[in-house]
Each structure stands twice: as structure tokens, then as C-alpha cells.
C-alpha positions as a Markdown table, in Angstrom:
| # | Residue | x | y | z |
|---|---|---|---|---|
| 1 | Met | 6.5 | -12.7 | -11.4 |
| 2 | Lys | 7.8 | -15.1 | -13.6 |
| 3 | Val | 5.4 | -17.7 | -14.7 |
| 4 | Gln | 7.1 | -20.5 | -12.7 |
| 5 | Asp | 6.9 | -18.6 | -9.6 |
| 6 | Val | 3.5 | -17.7 | -10.1 |
| 7 | Leu | 2.5 | -21.6 | -10.7 |
| 8 | Thr | 4.3 | -22.5 | -7.2 |
| 9 | Val | 2.9 | -19.0 | -5.2 |
| 10 | Arg | -0.7 | -20.6 | -6.7 |
| 11 | Gln | 0.0 | -24.1 | -5.2 |
| 12 | Ala | 1.2 | -22.7 | -1.9 |
| 13 | Ala | -2.2 | -20.4 | -1.7 |
| 14 | Glu | -4.3 | -23.0 | -2.6 |
| 15 | Arg | -3.5 | -24.9 | 0.3 |
| 16 | Arg | -3.3 | -22.2 | 2.3 |
| 17 | Val | -7.1 | -21.2 | 1.4 |
| 18 | Glu | -7.8 | -24.8 | 2.5 |
| 19 | Met | -6.3 | -24.3 | 6.4 |
| 20 | Met | -8.9 | -21.0 | 6.6 |
| 21 | Gln | -11.2 | -21.1 | 9.6 |
| 22 | Pro | -14.9 | -20.3 | 9.8 |
| 23 | Thr | -14.5 | -17.0 | 11.3 |
| 24 | Asp | -11.2 | -15.8 | 8.7 |
| 25 | Arg | -11.9 | -14.1 | 5.5 |
| 26 | Ala | -9.8 | -13.1 | 2.8 |
| 27 | Ala | -9.3 | -11.1 | -0.1 |
| 28 | Ile | -6.9 | -11.4 | -3.6 |
| 29 | Phe | -5.7 | -8.1 | -4.9 |
| 30 | Lys | -3.5 | -8.1 | -7.9 |
| 31 | Thr | -1.2 | -4.8 | -9.0 |
| 32 | Ser | -2.7 | -5.2 | -12.3 |
| 33 | Gly | -6.3 | -4.4 | -10.9 |
| 34 | Glu | -8.0 | -7.0 | -12.8 |
| 35 | Arg | -10.7 | -9.7 | -11.5 |
| 36 | Asn | -9.5 | -8.7 | -7.7 |
| 37 | Leu | -11.9 | -10.5 | -5.2 |
| 38 | Asp | -12.9 | -8.4 | -1.9 |
| 39 | Phe | -13.2 | -10.5 | 1.3 |
| 40 | Thr | -15.1 | -13.1 | 1.3 |
| 41 | Asp | -15.3 | -16.8 | 3.0 |
| 42 | Asp | -16.1 | -18.5 | -0.2 |
| 43 | Arg | -13.7 | -21.4 | -0.7 |
| 44 | Gly | -14.2 | -21.5 | -4.1 |
| 45 | Lys | -14.3 | -17.6 | -5.3 |
| 46 | Leu | -10.6 | -18.1 | -3.6 |
| 47 | His | -9.3 | -20.6 | -5.9 |
| 48 | Glu | -11.1 | -19.1 | -8.9 |
| 49 | Ala | -9.5 | -15.7 | -8.5 |
| 50 | Leu | -6.3 | -17.7 | -7.4 |
| 51 | Leu | -6.1 | -19.5 | -10.7 |
| 52 | Gln | -6.8 | -15.8 | -12.7 |
| 53 | Ile | -3.2 | -14.8 | -11.4 |
| 54 | Gly | -1.3 | -14.2 | -14.1 |
| 55 | Pro | 2.2 | -12.1 | -15.5 |
| 56 | Arg | 0.8 | -8.8 | -16.7 |
| 57 | Pro | 3.8 | -7.1 | -17.8 |
| 58 | Ile | 2.6 | -3.1 | -18.9 |
| 59 | Ser | 4.6 | -3.4 | -21.7 |
| 60 | Pro | 5.0 | -7.1 | -22.6 |
| 61 | Ser | 7.3 | -7.5 | -25.4 |
| 62 | Glu | 8.4 | -10.8 | -27.2 |
| 63 | Met | 11.9 | -10.2 | -28.0 |
| 64 | Gln | 14.9 | -9.2 | -25.6 |
| 65 | Glu | 16.3 | -5.8 | -26.5 |
| 66 | Cys | 19.8 | -5.1 | -27.4 |
| 67 | Pro | 21.3 | -4.7 | -25.1 |
| 68 | Tyr | 19.5 | -6.2 | -22.2 |
| 69 | Met | 18.3 | -3.6 | -19.4 |
| 70 | Ser | 17.2 | -4.7 | -16.3 |
| 71 | Tyr | 15.5 | -1.5 | -14.3 |
| 72 | Tyr | 18.1 | -1.7 | -11.6 |
| 73 | Met | 20.9 | -0.9 | -13.9 |
| 74 | Ala | 18.9 | 1.8 | -16.1 |
| 75 | Asp | 18.8 | 3.2 | -12.5 |
| 76 | Leu | 22.5 | 3.0 | -11.9 |
| 77 | Ile | 22.9 | 4.9 | -15.3 |
| 78 | Val | 20.0 | 7.5 | -15.4 |
| 79 | Asn | 19.7 | 8.5 | -12.1 |
| 80 | Lys | 23.2 | 7.6 | -10.4 |
| 81 | Asn | 25.4 | 8.3 | -13.5 |
| 82 | Asp | 27.4 | 5.4 | -12.9 |
| 83 | Pro | 29.5 | 5.1 | -15.5 |
| 84 | Gln | 30.4 | 1.5 | -14.9 |
| 85 | Ala | 27.2 | 0.7 | -15.4 |
| 86 | Leu | 27.0 | 2.4 | -18.7 |
| 87 | Asp | 30.4 | 1.0 | -19.6 |
| 88 | Asn | 29.0 | -2.4 | -18.9 |
| 89 | Ala | 25.9 | -1.8 | -21.2 |
| 90 | Thr | 28.0 | -0.2 | -23.9 |
| 91 | Arg | 30.1 | -3.4 | -24.3 |
| 92 | Asp | 27.3 | -5.4 | -24.3 |
| 93 | Ala | 25.5 | -3.5 | -26.9 |
| 94 | Leu | 28.7 | -4.1 | -29.4 |
| 95 | Gln | 28.4 | -7.7 | -29.0 |
| 96 | Cys | 24.7 | -8.5 | -29.4 |
| 97 | Ser | 24.4 | -5.7 | -32.0 |
| 98 | Gly | 27.4 | -7.2 | -33.9 |
| 99 | Leu | 28.9 | -3.5 | -34.1 |
| 100 | Gly | 32.1 | -4.3 | -32.9 |
| 101 | Ala | 32.7 | -7.0 | -35.0 |
| 102 | Ser | 32.1 | -5.1 | -38.3 |
| 103 | Ala | 34.4 | -2.4 | -37.1 |
| 104 | Ser | 38.0 | -2.8 | -39.3 |
| 105 | Asn | 40.0 | 0.7 | -38.2 |
| 106 | Ala | 40.2 | 3.1 | -35.0 |
| 107 | Ala | 37.2 | 5.4 | -36.7 |
| 108 | Glu | 34.9 | 3.2 | -37.4 |
| 109 | Ile | 35.9 | 1.6 | -33.8 |
| 110 | Ala | 35.1 | 4.6 | -32.6 |
| 111 | Ile | 31.7 | 5.6 | -34.1 |
| 112 | Ala | 30.5 | 1.9 | -33.1 |
| 113 | Gln | 31.4 | 2.4 | -29.7 |
| 114 | Gln | 29.8 | 6.1 | -29.9 |
| 115 | Thr | 26.7 | 4.0 | -31.4 |
| 116 | Ala | 26.6 | 1.4 | -28.8 |
| 117 | Gln | 26.8 | 3.5 | -26.0 |
| 118 | Asn | 24.0 | 5.5 | -27.4 |
| 119 | Met | 22.1 | 2.5 | -27.7 |
| 120 | Ala | 22.9 | 1.8 | -24.1 |
| 121 | Gln | 21.6 | 4.8 | -23.0 |
| 122 | Ser | 18.2 | 4.6 | -24.8 |
| 123 | Ala | 17.7 | 1.6 | -23.5 |
| 124 | Ala | 18.4 | 2.8 | -19.9 |
| 125 | Gln | 15.6 | 5.4 | -20.2 |
| 126 | Arg | 12.7 | 3.2 | -21.9 |
| 127 | Gln | 13.5 | 0.6 | -19.1 |
| 128 | Leu | 13.6 | 3.3 | -16.9 |
| 129 | Ala | 10.1 | 4.7 | -17.7 |
| 130 | Leu | 8.9 | 1.4 | -17.4 |
| 131 | Gly | 10.2 | 0.2 | -14.4 |
| 132 | Asp | 8.9 | 3.6 | -12.4 |
| 133 | Ser | 5.2 | 3.0 | -14.3 |
| 134 | Glu | 5.4 | -0.1 | -12.8 |
| 135 | Thr | 6.8 | 0.8 | -9.9 |
| 136 | Leu | 4.0 | 3.0 | -9.1 |
| 137 | Leu | 1.4 | 0.8 | -9.7 |
| 138 | Val | 2.6 | -1.5 | -7.1 |
| 139 | Leu | 2.9 | 1.3 | -4.7 |
| 140 | Arg | -0.6 | 2.6 | -5.5 |
| 141 | Ser | -2.1 | -0.7 | -5.1 |
| 142 | Leu | -0.7 | -2.0 | -1.7 |
| 143 | Arg | -1.5 | 1.4 | -0.6 |
| 144 | Asp | -5.3 | 0.9 | -1.9 |
| 145 | Val | -5.1 | -2.8 | -0.3 |
| 146 | Val | -4.0 | -0.6 | 3.1 |
| 147 | Arg | -6.6 | 1.5 | 2.9 |
| 148 | Arg | -9.3 | -0.9 | 2.3 |
| 149 | Met | -7.8 | -3.7 | 5.3 |
| 150 | Ala | -8.2 | -0.6 | 7.9 |
| 151 | Ala | -11.9 | -0.5 | 7.2 |
| 152 | Ala | -12.2 | -4.6 | 8.2 |
| 153 | Pro | -12.9 | -5.9 | 11.6 |
| 154 | Gly | -10.3 | -7.8 | 13.8 |
| 155 | Gln | -7.2 | -8.5 | 12.8 |
| 156 | Arg | -5.6 | -6.7 | 9.6 |
| 157 | Ile | -2.7 | -8.7 | 7.9 |
| 158 | Val | -1.4 | -8.1 | 4.4 |
| 159 | Val | 0.5 | -10.4 | 2.8 |
| 160 | Leu | 2.4 | -9.3 | -0.4 |
| 161 | Val | 3.7 | -12.0 | -2.7 |
| 162 | Ser | 6.3 | -10.6 | -4.9 |
| 163 | Pro | 9.9 | -11.1 | -6.5 |
| 164 | Gly | 10.7 | -7.4 | -4.8 |
| 165 | Phe | 11.2 | -4.3 | -6.5 |
| 166 | Ile | 12.9 | -1.1 | -6.2 |
| 167 | Thr | 11.5 | 2.3 | -5.8 |
| 168 | Pro | 14.1 | 5.1 | -6.9 |
| 169 | Phe | 12.9 | 8.5 | -5.7 |
| 170 | Leu | 9.7 | 6.7 | -4.6 |
| 171 | Glu | 10.9 | 6.0 | -0.7 |
| 172 | Gln | 8.8 | 8.8 | 0.3 |
| 173 | Glu | 5.2 | 6.9 | -0.9 |
| 174 | Val | 6.7 | 3.7 | 0.7 |
| 175 | Ala | 7.2 | 5.5 | 3.9 |
| 176 | Glu | 3.8 | 6.8 | 3.8 |
| 177 | Ile | 2.2 | 3.4 | 3.2 |
| 178 | Ile | 3.7 | 2.2 | 6.3 |
| 179 | Asp | 2.8 | 5.4 | 8.1 |
| 180 | Tyr | -1.0 | 4.4 | 7.4 |
| 181 | Ala | -0.5 | 1.0 | 8.2 |
| 182 | Leu | 0.9 | 1.8 | 11.5 |
| 183 | Arg | -1.9 | 4.2 | 12.2 |
| 184 | Glu | -4.6 | 1.8 | 11.1 |
| 185 | Asn | -3.4 | -1.1 | 13.2 |
| 186 | Val | -2.5 | -3.0 | 9.6 |
| 187 | Ile | 0.4 | -5.6 | 9.5 |
| 188 | Val | 2.0 | -5.5 | 6.3 |
| 189 | Ser | 4.0 | -9.1 | 5.9 |
| 190 | Ala | 6.0 | -10.1 | 2.6 |
| 191 | Val | 7.1 | -13.1 | 0.9 |
| 192 | Asp | 9.7 | -13.4 | -2.0 |
| 193 | Ala | 7.7 | -15.6 | -4.8 |
| 194 | Arg | 11.3 | -16.2 | -6.2 |
| 195 | Gly | 11.9 | -18.6 | -3.3 |
| 196 | Leu | 15.8 | -19.9 | -2.9 |
| 197 | Tyr | 16.9 | -17.4 | -5.4 |
| 198 | Val | 20.3 | -17.6 | -6.8 |
| 199 | Pro | 22.0 | -15.8 | -9.4 |
| 200 | Ser | 23.6 | -17.6 | -12.5 |
| 201 | Leu | 26.5 | -16.8 | -12.9 |
| 202 | Tyr | 26.3 | -16.6 | -16.9 |
| 203 | Gly | 23.0 | -14.2 | -16.4 |
| 204 | Asp | 19.2 | -15.2 | -16.9 |
| 205 | Met | 19.1 | -18.3 | -19.3 |
| 206 | Ser | 16.0 | -17.1 | -20.3 |
| 207 | Arg | 17.0 | -14.2 | -21.8 |
| 208 | Gln | 18.1 | -14.3 | -25.5 |
| 209 | Asn | 21.0 | -11.9 | -25.8 |
| 210 | Leu | 23.4 | -13.8 | -22.9 |
| 211 | Pro | 26.2 | -11.6 | -21.8 |
| 212 | Asn | 29.7 | -12.3 | -23.5 |
| 213 | Leu | 31.0 | -12.5 | -20.0 |
| 214 | Ser | 34.8 | -11.4 | -21.7 |
| 215 | Thr | 33.1 | -8.0 | -22.7 |
| 216 | Ser | 30.4 | -7.8 | -19.5 |
| 217 | Pro | 32.2 | -9.5 | -16.5 |
| 218 | Gln | 29.8 | -7.2 | -14.6 |
| 219 | Glu | 27.1 | -8.7 | -15.6 |
| 220 | Ser | 26.3 | -11.3 | -13.1 |
| 221 | Val | 27.7 | -8.6 | -10.2 |
| 222 | Tyr | 24.9 | -6.7 | -11.2 |
| 223 | Glu | 22.0 | -9.6 | -11.1 |
| 224 | Ser | 23.8 | -9.9 | -7.5 |
| 225 | Met | 23.2 | -6.8 | -6.7 |
| 226 | Glu | 19.3 | -6.3 | -8.1 |
| 227 | Glu | 18.4 | -9.3 | -5.8 |
| 228 | Ser | 19.6 | -7.8 | -2.6 |
| 229 | Ala | 18.0 | -4.2 | -4.0 |
| 230 | Asp | 14.8 | -5.8 | -4.8 |
| 231 | Asp | 14.5 | -7.4 | -1.1 |
| 232 | Tyr | 14.9 | -4.6 | 0.7 |
| 233 | Val | 11.0 | -2.8 | -0.3 |
| 234 | Leu | 9.6 | -6.1 | 1.2 |
| 235 | Ser | 12.1 | -6.0 | 4.1 |
| 236 | Asn | 11.4 | -2.4 | 5.1 |
| 237 | Leu | 7.7 | -2.6 | 4.6 |
| 238 | Ser | 7.3 | -5.6 | 7.0 |
| 239 | Glu | 9.9 | -4.6 | 9.9 |
| 240 | Ser | 8.2 | -1.3 | 9.5 |
| 241 | Ser | 5.1 | -2.5 | 10.2 |
| 242 | Gly | 5.5 | -5.5 | 12.4 |
| 243 | Gly | 5.4 | -8.2 | 10.0 |
| 244 | Thr | 7.3 | -11.3 | 9.1 |
| 245 | Phe | 9.6 | -11.0 | 5.5 |
| 246 | Phe | 9.9 | -14.7 | 4.4 |
| 247 | His | 12.9 | -15.2 | 1.5 |
| 248 | Asn | 15.5 | -17.2 | 0.4 |
| 249 | Ser | 13.1 | -20.7 | 1.3 |
| 250 | Asn | 11.7 | -22.6 | -1.5 |
| 251 | Asp | 8.6 | -23.6 | 1.6 |
| 252 | Leu | 6.2 | -21.5 | 0.4 |
| 253 | Asp | 3.9 | -23.0 | 2.5 |
| 254 | Gln | 5.4 | -22.6 | 5.4 |
| 255 | Gly | 6.3 | -18.7 | 4.0 |
| 256 | Leu | 2.3 | -17.8 | 3.5 |
| 257 | Lys | 2.0 | -19.4 | 7.0 |
| 258 | Gln | 4.6 | -17.0 | 8.9 |
| 259 | Ala | 3.4 | -14.3 | 6.9 |
| 260 | Ala | -0.3 | -14.5 | 8.0 |
| 261 | Glu | -0.2 | -14.9 | 11.9 |
| 262 | Thr | 0.0 | -11.9 | 13.9 |
| 263 | Pro | 2.6 | -11.2 | 16.1 |
| 264 | Glu | 2.5 | -12.5 | 19.9 |
| 265 | Tyr | 3.2 | -9.3 | 21.4 |
| 266 | Tyr | 4.3 | -5.9 | 19.6 |
| 267 | Tyr | 4.0 | -2.1 | 21.0 |
| 268 | Val | 3.4 | 1.5 | 19.3 |
| 269 | Leu | 6.4 | 3.9 | 20.2 |
| 270 | Gly | 5.6 | 7.2 | 19.5 |
| 271 | Phe | 8.4 | 9.8 | 18.3 |
| 272 | Ser | 7.8 | 13.7 | 18.2 |
| 273 | Pro | 10.4 | 15.3 | 16.5 |
| 274 | Gln | 10.9 | 19.4 | 17.7 |
| 275 | Asn | 11.9 | 22.1 | 14.7 |
| 276 | Met | 11.0 | 19.7 | 12.2 |
| 277 | Lys | 12.3 | 20.8 | 8.8 |
| 278 | Phe | 9.6 | 20.8 | 5.8 |
| 279 | Asp | 11.8 | 19.7 | 3.5 |
| 280 | Gly | 11.0 | 16.0 | 2.7 |
| 281 | Ala | 14.3 | 14.3 | 4.0 |
| 282 | Phe | 15.0 | 10.7 | 5.6 |
| 283 | His | 15.8 | 10.9 | 9.5 |
| 284 | Gly | 17.3 | 7.6 | 10.8 |
| 285 | Ile | 15.9 | 5.9 | 14.3 |
| 286 | Asn | 17.6 | 3.7 | 16.0 |
| 287 | Val | 15.0 | 1.7 | 18.9 |
| 288 | Lys | 17.0 | -0.7 | 20.9 |
| 289 | Phe | 17.2 | -2.2 | 24.3 |
| 290 | Thr | 18.5 | -0.2 | 27.3 |
| 291 | Lys | 20.4 | -3.2 | 28.5 |
| 292 | Pro | 21.6 | -6.4 | 26.9 |
| 293 | Ser | 18.2 | -8.6 | 26.4 |
| 294 | Lys | 17.4 | -12.0 | 24.8 |
| 295 | Phe | 14.9 | -10.3 | 22.5 |
| 296 | Ser | 15.3 | -9.2 | 19.4 |
| 297 | Ile | 14.2 | -5.6 | 17.9 |
| 298 | Gln | 11.8 | -4.9 | 14.4 |
| 299 | Ala | 10.9 | -1.4 | 14.0 |
| 300 | Arg | 11.2 | 0.8 | 11.1 |
| 301 | Lys | 14.5 | 2.5 | 10.3 |
| 302 | Gly | 13.5 | 6.0 | 10.3 |
| 303 | Tyr | 10.7 | 8.6 | 8.9 |
| 304 | Tyr | 10.8 | 11.3 | 5.9 |
| 305 | Ala | 10.0 | 15.3 | 7.1 |
| 306 | Pro | 7.0 | 16.2 | 5.0 |
| 307 | Lys | 7.8 | 18.5 | 2.4 |
| 308 | Gln | 5.1 | 21.2 | 3.4 |
| 309 | Ala | 3.2 | 22.3 | 5.9 |
| 310 | Pro | 0.0 | 20.6 | 7.0 |
| 311 | Asn | -2.4 | 21.7 | 5.6 |
| 312 | Ala | -5.9 | 22.2 | 8.4 |
| 313 | Gln | -8.6 | 21.4 | 5.8 |
| 314 | Glu | -6.7 | 18.6 | 4.1 |
| 315 | Glu | -5.7 | 17.5 | 7.6 |
| 316 | Ala | -9.3 | 17.3 | 8.8 |
| 317 | Arg | -10.8 | 15.3 | 5.6 |
| 318 | Gln | -7.8 | 12.8 | 5.8 |
| 319 | Glu | -8.9 | 12.2 | 9.3 |
| 320 | Ile | -12.3 | 11.7 | 8.8 |
| 321 | Gln | -11.4 | 9.3 | 5.7 |
| 322 | Glu | -9.4 | 7.4 | 8.3 |
| 323 | Ala | -11.6 | 7.1 | 10.9 |
| 324 | Ile | -14.8 | 5.8 | 8.3 |
| 325 | Phe | -12.1 | 2.7 | 7.2 |
| 326 | Ser | -11.6 | 2.2 | 10.8 |
| 327 | Gln | -13.6 | 0.2 | 13.5 |
| 328 | Glu | -12.7 | 2.1 | 16.5 |
| 329 | Glu | -15.0 | 4.1 | 18.4 |
| 330 | Thr | -14.4 | 7.5 | 19.6 |
| 331 | His | -16.3 | 9.4 | 21.9 |
| 332 | Asp | -15.0 | 13.4 | 22.2 |
| 333 | Leu | -18.0 | 14.3 | 21.2 |
| 334 | Pro | -21.2 | 12.8 | 22.8 |
| 335 | Val | -23.6 | 11.1 | 19.9 |
| 336 | Asp | -26.0 | 8.8 | 19.5 |
| 337 | Leu | -26.3 | 6.6 | 16.4 |
| 338 | His | -30.0 | 5.2 | 15.9 |
| 339 | Thr | -30.7 | 2.9 | 13.0 |
| 340 | Gln | -34.2 | 1.9 | 11.9 |
| 341 | Phe | -35.5 | 0.6 | 8.2 |
| 342 | Phe | -38.4 | 0.2 | 6.2 |
| 343 | Lys | -38.9 | -2.7 | 3.6 |
| 344 | Ala | -40.6 | -1.2 | 0.0 |
| 345 | Ser | -40.8 | -5.3 | -1.0 |
| 346 | Asp | -39.2 | -8.3 | 0.0 |
| 347 | Gln | -35.5 | -7.3 | -1.7 |
| 348 | Asp | -35.6 | -3.6 | -1.2 |
| 349 | Ala | -35.1 | -1.6 | 1.8 |
| 350 | Lys | -34.4 | 2.1 | 2.8 |
| 351 | Leu | -31.7 | 2.3 | 5.7 |
| 352 | Ser | -32.2 | 5.3 | 7.8 |
| 353 | Val | -29.4 | 6.6 | 9.9 |
| 354 | Met | -30.1 | 9.0 | 12.8 |
| 355 | Val | -27.3 | 11.0 | 14.5 |
| 356 | His | -27.8 | 13.4 | 17.6 |
| 357 | Val | -24.9 | 15.1 | 18.9 |
| 358 | Asp | -24.8 | 16.6 | 22.0 |
| 359 | Val | -23.0 | 20.1 | 21.4 |
| 360 | Lys | -22.1 | 21.2 | 25.1 |
| 361 | Arg | -18.3 | 19.7 | 25.3 |
| 362 | Met | -17.7 | 22.1 | 21.7 |
| 363 | His | -16.1 | 24.7 | 21.8 |
| 364 | Phe | -17.7 | 28.4 | 19.6 |
| 365 | Gln | -16.1 | 31.0 | 18.3 |
| 366 | Lys | -17.7 | 34.3 | 18.4 |
| 367 | Thr | -17.5 | 36.8 | 15.8 |
| 368 | Gly | -20.2 | 39.4 | 14.7 |
| 369 | Gly | -22.3 | 38.8 | 17.8 |
| 370 | Arg | -22.8 | 34.7 | 16.3 |
| 371 | Asn | -21.4 | 31.6 | 18.0 |
| 372 | Asn | -19.7 | 30.0 | 15.1 |
| 373 | Asn | -18.6 | 26.1 | 14.8 |
| 374 | Asp | -19.1 | 23.5 | 11.8 |
| 375 | Leu | -19.7 | 19.5 | 12.2 |
| 376 | Thr | -18.9 | 17.3 | 9.7 |
| 377 | Ile | -21.4 | 14.1 | 9.6 |
| 378 | Ala | -20.2 | 11.4 | 7.7 |
| 379 | Ala | -22.1 | 7.9 | 7.2 |
| 380 | Ala | -21.0 | 4.4 | 5.5 |
| 381 | Leu | -22.3 | 1.3 | 5.0 |
| 382 | Phe | -20.1 | -2.1 | 5.2 |
| 383 | Asp | -21.4 | -5.6 | 4.3 |
| 384 | Arg | -20.9 | -8.6 | 6.2 |
| 385 | Asn | -17.3 | -8.9 | 5.1 |
| 386 | Gly | -16.5 | -5.7 | 6.0 |
| 387 | Ser | -16.9 | -4.6 | 2.2 |
| 388 | Phe | -17.5 | -0.8 | 1.8 |
| 389 | Ile | -20.8 | -0.2 | -0.3 |
| 390 | Ser | -21.9 | 3.4 | 0.0 |
| 391 | Gly | -21.3 | 6.8 | 2.4 |
| 392 | Asn | -22.3 | 10.0 | 2.5 |
| 393 | Glu | -21.5 | 13.1 | 4.2 |
| 394 | Lys | -22.8 | 16.3 | 5.3 |
| 395 | Ile | -21.9 | 19.7 | 7.0 |
| 396 | Leu | -23.6 | 21.6 | 9.5 |
| 397 | Glu | -22.6 | 25.2 | 9.8 |
| 398 | Met | -23.3 | 26.8 | 12.8 |
| 399 | His | -23.6 | 30.7 | 12.9 |
| 400 | Trp | -26.1 | 30.7 | 16.2 |
| 401 | Lys | -27.3 | 33.9 | 18.2 |
| 402 | Asp | -26.8 | 33.3 | 21.4 |
| 403 | Glu | -30.7 | 32.5 | 22.4 |
| 404 | Thr | -30.2 | 29.7 | 19.8 |
| 405 | Leu | -27.2 | 28.5 | 21.1 |
| 406 | Glu | -28.4 | 28.3 | 24.7 |
| 407 | His | -31.4 | 26.1 | 23.4 |
| 408 | Lys | -29.4 | 24.2 | 21.5 |
| 409 | Leu | -26.9 | 23.4 | 24.7 |
| 410 | Asp | -29.9 | 22.0 | 26.1 |
| 411 | Arg | -31.3 | 20.1 | 23.0 |
| 412 | Gly | -28.5 | 19.4 | 21.1 |
| 413 | Val | -29.0 | 18.7 | 17.2 |
| 414 | Thr | -30.4 | 16.1 | 15.2 |
| 415 | Leu | -29.2 | 14.6 | 11.6 |
| 416 | Lys | -30.6 | 12.0 | 9.3 |
| 417 | Ser | -29.2 | 10.2 | 6.5 |
| 418 | Ser | -30.7 | 7.3 | 4.6 |
| 419 | Phe | -29.0 | 4.3 | 1.9 |
| 420 | Asp | -31.0 | 1.9 | -0.3 |
| 421 | Val | -30.1 | -1.4 | 0.7 |
| 422 | Lys | -31.2 | -5.2 | 0.2 |
| 423 | Pro | -31.8 | -7.9 | 2.9 |
| 424 | Gly | -28.9 | -8.5 | 4.8 |
| 425 | Ser | -26.2 | -8.2 | 7.4 |
| 426 | Tyr | -25.3 | -4.4 | 7.6 |
| 427 | Leu | -22.1 | -2.3 | 9.7 |
| 428 | Val | -22.8 | 1.1 | 9.8 |
| 429 | Arg | -20.2 | 3.4 | 10.8 |
| 430 | Leu | -20.7 | 7.2 | 11.6 |
| 431 | Val | -17.9 | 9.7 | 11.9 |
| 432 | Val | -18.4 | 13.2 | 13.4 |
| 433 | Arg | -16.1 | 16.1 | 13.2 |
| 434 | Asp | -16.1 | 19.9 | 14.6 |
| 435 | Asn | -13.9 | 22.5 | 13.6 |
| 436 | Glu | -11.2 | 22.3 | 16.3 |
| 437 | Gly | -10.9 | 18.5 | 15.6 |
| 438 | Leu | -13.0 | 17.1 | 18.4 |
| 439 | Ile | -14.2 | 13.7 | 16.7 |
| 440 | Ala | -16.9 | 10.9 | 17.5 |
| 441 | Ala | -16.9 | 7.5 | 15.6 |
| 442 | Glu | -19.7 | 4.7 | 16.3 |
| 443 | Asn | -20.7 | 1.7 | 15.2 |
| 444 | Gly | -24.1 | 0.6 | 14.7 |
| 445 | Pro | -24.4 | -3.0 | 13.0 |
| 446 | Ile | -27.9 | -4.2 | 11.5 |
| 447 | Glu | -29.6 | -7.3 | 10.4 |
| 448 | Ile | -32.6 | -6.7 | 7.5 |
| 449 | Pro | -34.2 | -9.6 | 7.2 |
């Protein structure tokens, strides 16, 4: 964001914080990762975190380089081999460097032209590398926030406030964020921090090397094209996950209000493609009413096929992780969760988590006279605001003889784990999964006085 956009957004967010209800919890996450604030109902801490927000470019520079190069133009020149964009940047380089004015004959003009083109290509390479780093940072930050939101109770909404950005060759990463948000019932809304944005005919006046419209006539056209491209990712994230995209308005108070509201109704539709090729290709999806309707549809525009066949071990690990950071209970396996605590002092306690698993529903593979299956037991501890505190995982390898299996079918298995905690309110999240994919997930609230 630019400084003036940060100030406007911060003021609107301050007013939004004042409107929080007693049951609301809010967190503030920045793409820089600096001084993030996890979920809280403490307005003072929220206001303090908002004051810390400011532009933090990866590579700050006091001087604009010659020629001016945006991430959008760099993508056109390097990735898309756009000759018109390269010619425009070359003309800009000739003008801002003075090479064109100093050339007096055909040979010098040719040398100046080639030097200016080299300058344009070098600037494009540098800006593309910088832009790619910033875009990856944004997407990783958003992915982590969506994962964090999956562990929060109640209705979960991410409001992404941004001036927009592009994602060259990173579209699949965006699709994976959308997939995860949909699976975990996390809504992503977006607010364009620029408000009502009108590109100037003469370019960005904050730049030190303004374009010469006689030599770089396409400059304002590229800025307009960049504006639309920056909006696309914000729009795609919002529409695909059931959120709101607020843009083309300076009323950021209304924008944050709309973005933070849940849809009155939404539907989750499943689609399983047949004979999928693992090529990473994009496949469009069109969702529409079979008959004319007064309603409008907001849905994702497609999906990316996986680049490789799924790995069973990795899928199991991911499924357990997602279940830990969810609040939904699942009962494929019958489990009983029990918690108890012992206070060693007024400030320290030991929390024990015991789980009993009824193995009657499990399927055992008979190999070498043994009945084989494994149980993965993962336990996690969250505080009253839904913040992750600690977790542990145990794997029970079962290679039982027939008589042992018969005994266990009657009595089941019991396992125990523990956490060192302070007095307070906690939520224990337990996930149990076997090799066949049967899974159980339980919640166990506990208060330690």
C-alpha cells in the first residue's frame, strides 16, 4: 500500500474495531509478518496493532530507476515476450537517461537504442524478481491466515485489504488457497485499499521519471491495464470462497462492514472430474441456473488439476492437520475423550488427555499371521481465543495375533498424552485416524482455575 492508502484504511479499521460485539474476536496479520496480533477481544491491543501498519517494501529505494518499470510491465516483457511493452520501456529509457538526446548520427542512434533496450530488459528482470518475491510472500501469508482461521470457532472471515497484485505463474497457489478455504468453511473477502482509483493520463505523479507521452504513449494505457489486472486476484479469491469484493469506492467504512459480514445463504457444490490428467492444467467451470432467476450466482471459475497423483501418506498427514485445525466433530471411529488436570502450584498445572478407541469398526490386514493396522493419535491445545498453543502426535502400530485382536475387540485401546499449562480456559482437539482412512475428531473444553 501507499502511505496515504494505509492512513485511510487504518482510520476505517479503527472505527470497525469500535463496533465489535462482546462475542467477536479479531486478529491482524500483515504480509510482512512483523508484529502480528492473534485473535483477541482487547480493543486496546487491536488499536495498537493498527498503528504499527505501514508500507514495508522488500527492497525500499529512494530513487526510481531509469526506466520506470512496474511488475505488470516486467511480466509482459520477460514472461510474455511482449514487443510493444519492451519498445515502450526502451523509449522511456532513451528519454530518462538522455541517451537519445546525445546521439548525433545513425551509428550513435543505433548504439543508444541498443543500450536503452538493454537497460529496459535489465530493469524488467530486476522488477520481475522483486515482484515475484512480494507476491509469494502475500500468498504464503494468506495461506497461513486461512489455516489459522480454520482453527477458530464460529463463523470465520478473512478480510484481505490490498491495493491488488498479479500472480504470474502462481495461479495454482491461489487455487490451493481457495480449495483449502472452501474445505474449512473460511470465507475470504477483499477490500481494494486504493478506493476509487483513476489512473492519471500523465502517469503516477509520485514518480521521479515521468513518461514523455510523445515517446512513451502507451504508459497510461499500461497503468490502466495494470489496475484491472491487480483487481482480478482479489475478485477471484472473494467470488470463489463466497466472500465480498469491495472496490471502486472511497467509503472504506462500508467496505469493511460488507467484507466482514457472512452471506445470508450459501451452498457447497461438489464436482468430481472423470479421467483426470495430472498435468496441472486449468479447467473452467460454469455454474448457472437451469431457469431464469432474479438471483445472481457467485462461484469459482474453475480448478487446476493436480500436477501429480496423490500420495497416500502425504494425504493422510494433510487430512490429520486439517482436522486438528477444524472445529467439526467426526465419528467414523468410536472414541471417548477424557481430560483431567493436576495443579503443581497456583501458576502451573499438568493437563492429561486420555483417549479410548473402540477398534470394532477398524479393518485389519492379515499378513504373516498378524492383524495389521496403525492408529495416529494427534492432540492439540487451543486457548480461549482459538489460538494454537501446543500439540503432539503418537502412532500406535498394531500387529496383533488373533487372540490379541479378539481381546482388543472387547476392550479397545487407551492412550494418554499431556500438556504443561497455566490456569485458564482451553479447548483440547483430538484427532484419531487409521490406515484405512477412518477418522474421529473430538473437542474437549476444560477450565483450570
